[in-house]
C-alpha positions, -999 to +999 in steps of 0.1 A: -312-046-039-301-036-074-264-033-078-249+001-085-239+005-121-202+005-128-185+039-130-176+051-165-139+054-173-124+088-164-104+111-187-073+102-167-078+065-174-084+071-211-052+093-213-031+065-196-044+038-219-039+060-250-004+071-240-013+108-240-020+136-215-056+143-201-054+176-220-049+158-253-079+136-245-099+168-239-088+182-272-099+150-289-135+157-280-135+195-280-110+205-308-103+173-327-088+192-357-058+200-335-047+163-333-030+140-357-055+115-372-037+085-357-036+100-322-073+110-325-083+075-337-064+059-308-081+080-282-115+075-296-110+038-298-100+036-261-129+059-251-153+037-270-141+005-255-141+020-219-175+037-223-161+071-217-182+102-224-171+138-219-189+158-192-205+183-214-227+197-186-198+206-165-179+221-194-210+242-204-215+255-169-179+265-167-183+283-200-214+302-187-237+284-212-256+251-210-261+250-248-297+242-241-328+260-252-364+255-240-394+248-262-428+255-247-459+246-267-496+242-258-498+206-269-483+180-291-516+163-299-521+190-326-497+181-354-491+218-360-471+221-328-455+187-333-441+198-366-429+231-351-410+211-325-394+189-351-382+219-371-368+237-340-352+206-325-335+196-357-320+230-362-309+232-326-293+197-328-274+206-359-261+237-342-249+216-312-277+226-288-301+204-268-338+211-263-359+209-232-396+204-240-428+211-221-465+215-229-490+238-211-525+227-222-533+264-230-532+272-192-515+305-183-506+294-148-488+264-163-470+286-188-455+306-159-446+276-138-428+259-167-409+290-177-396+293-141-385+257-142-367+263-175-349+293-159-339+271-129-323+247-154-303+276-168-314+274-204-298+298-228-330+309-245-366+299-250-390+293-279-427+294-269-463+297-278-486+313-252-524+317-251-520+354-257-489+376-254-509+405-238-502+409-201-487+374-201-470+364-168-445+340-185-434+367-210-431+393-182-409+368-163-386+364-193-383+401-198-375+406-161-345+384-163-335+394-198-339+359-212-336+357-250-369+343-264-389+339-296-427+335-299-440+310-325-475+314-339-483+343-316-479+378-331-468+406-309-455+442-311-435+438-279-419+403-283-400+388-313-420+362-331-422+339-361-457+333-376-478+338-406-500+368-409-532+353-394-555+382-403-543+383-439-546+345-442-582+346-429-591+374-453-577+354-482-598+324-473-629+346-470-622+360-504-620+325-518-653+315-502-670+347-515-657+340-550-676+307-550-708+326-541-710+322-503-726+352-486-734+337-451-702+325-435-695+316-399-662+312-381-658+283-355-631+287-328-623+275-294-622+299-264-607+332-276-589+341-244-568+310-248-557+317-284-547+351-299-544+331-332-581+323-333-589+359-324-568+373-353-583+348-377-618+358-366-609+395-369-595+390-404-626+371-416-649+398-403-628+426-419-629+409-453-666+402-450-672+439-443-650+449-472-669+426-496-703+436-484-712+401-471-735+394-442-724+395-407-699+368-399-713+345-372-690+332-344-694+296-332-675+292-299-667+256-292-657+244-256-623+232-269-599+244-296-599+211-315-633+196-307-667+207-320-700+207-300-731+193-317-755+215-299-735+246-310-737+234-346-774+226-345-782+261-331-761+278-358-776+258-386-812+263-377-833+290-393-834+308-427-801+327-422-779+296-415-744+299-429-735+281-461-698+278-451-680+273-419-644+285-415-627+267-387-598+282-368-577+250-372-578+217-391-586+194-361-616+215-353-627+214-389-624+176-389-645+174-358-671+198-373-674+175-404-678+144-382-707+160-364-723+173-396-722+139-412-738+124-381-765+151-383-773+141-419-754+169-438-732+162-468-700+182-471-696+201-493-730+195-510-750+209-482-724+229-463-688+239-471-662+235-443-626+248-443-598+249-418-565+266-410-530+249-407-527+227-438-519+196-418-512+162-434-542+149-417-564+172-437-550+159-470-558+123-460-595+131-453-622+121-479-629+146-493-596+164-485-598+194-463-596+229-478-574+249-455-549+278-450-515+262-451-488+275-428-452+261-428-450+248-392-416+230-395-401+262-411-417+283-383-399+262-357-366+261-376-367+299-383-375+307-346-345+285-335-322+302-361-333+336-349-328+327-312-293+311-318-282+342-338-293+363-308-272+341-284-242+347-306-246+385-304-268+390-335-300+411-338-332+392-331-362+401-353-397+391-360-405+371-391-437+365-410-436+335-432-458+330-463-491+311-462-512+297-490-547+284-496-546+246-498-574+235-521-595+206-511-628+189-516-647+202-485-655+236-501-679+242-531-704+267-543-733+272-519-763+248-522-794+257-543-827+265-525-838+229-531-807+215-515-811+240-487-846+227-480-833+192-479-804+202-457-827+217-430-845+184-424-817+159-421 
């Protein structure tokens, strides 16, 4: 049987060895500016030698706050969400808060289950991305208990959020493609019920195509948000009205699309232009580099955390839209000539 670990030194023991009262030891960790430097140094030295750590959980509960926020994201395999987590966690840590993290895999039932678990752990507030904020059980739960929360990447008229303007960003990318001469453009996404971001990007692309007098924007629905399907691509690229550019709803999906296109005998961008959305570092490392809409994911996380903490301190919480930009790359060019088109159709 493993032996039980030795108990850590108590605050009373640290006080005795330091020659001060337990209250003075408490002040050394909670209000160190009130102590003389020599006294503070002596207490910290004893605590360090004895392995003493203050019970911050008990103190937080007595104060009515755990100084812990929750962070709920669909996945960390997509670097967009990983960067958001880094931005939020760093800001929280610098403010003296801890972060509880969970992922949902885009499953609404998991969103609700994890939110309930966060509430059971008495978090002070929550930062989250959901599939869609419309009639969302997790968000309804947060409203019912009046839990401060901030959406990231989602855009909502009922819940505070931090995001880019997904529709405007998609319109800008469509404008850039049209300026190169593309008239037949398709948008590739995962399942729309799982991502209001993809829906907004598709809506923005279609609105801009209509305003520019382009052809109808095709919609390629992939079985997953970050993985393309070869059969869907082959069906979309057959026939005389095949698109000359594919606008993918995120960078990982764009990378997957390019992989399948190369395997099918297409050259990007000579035969077909491909662009993404997110502006991830992975896209810049591709050869050629990926053309994308760049959104500031770390700043999105940090801004959401700042807004949430301001609310916890009695401030007014508000929605924020951060700027995006088109990230130039080598996967987009002018549409192919008729000769190239003929060669492209028989890979």
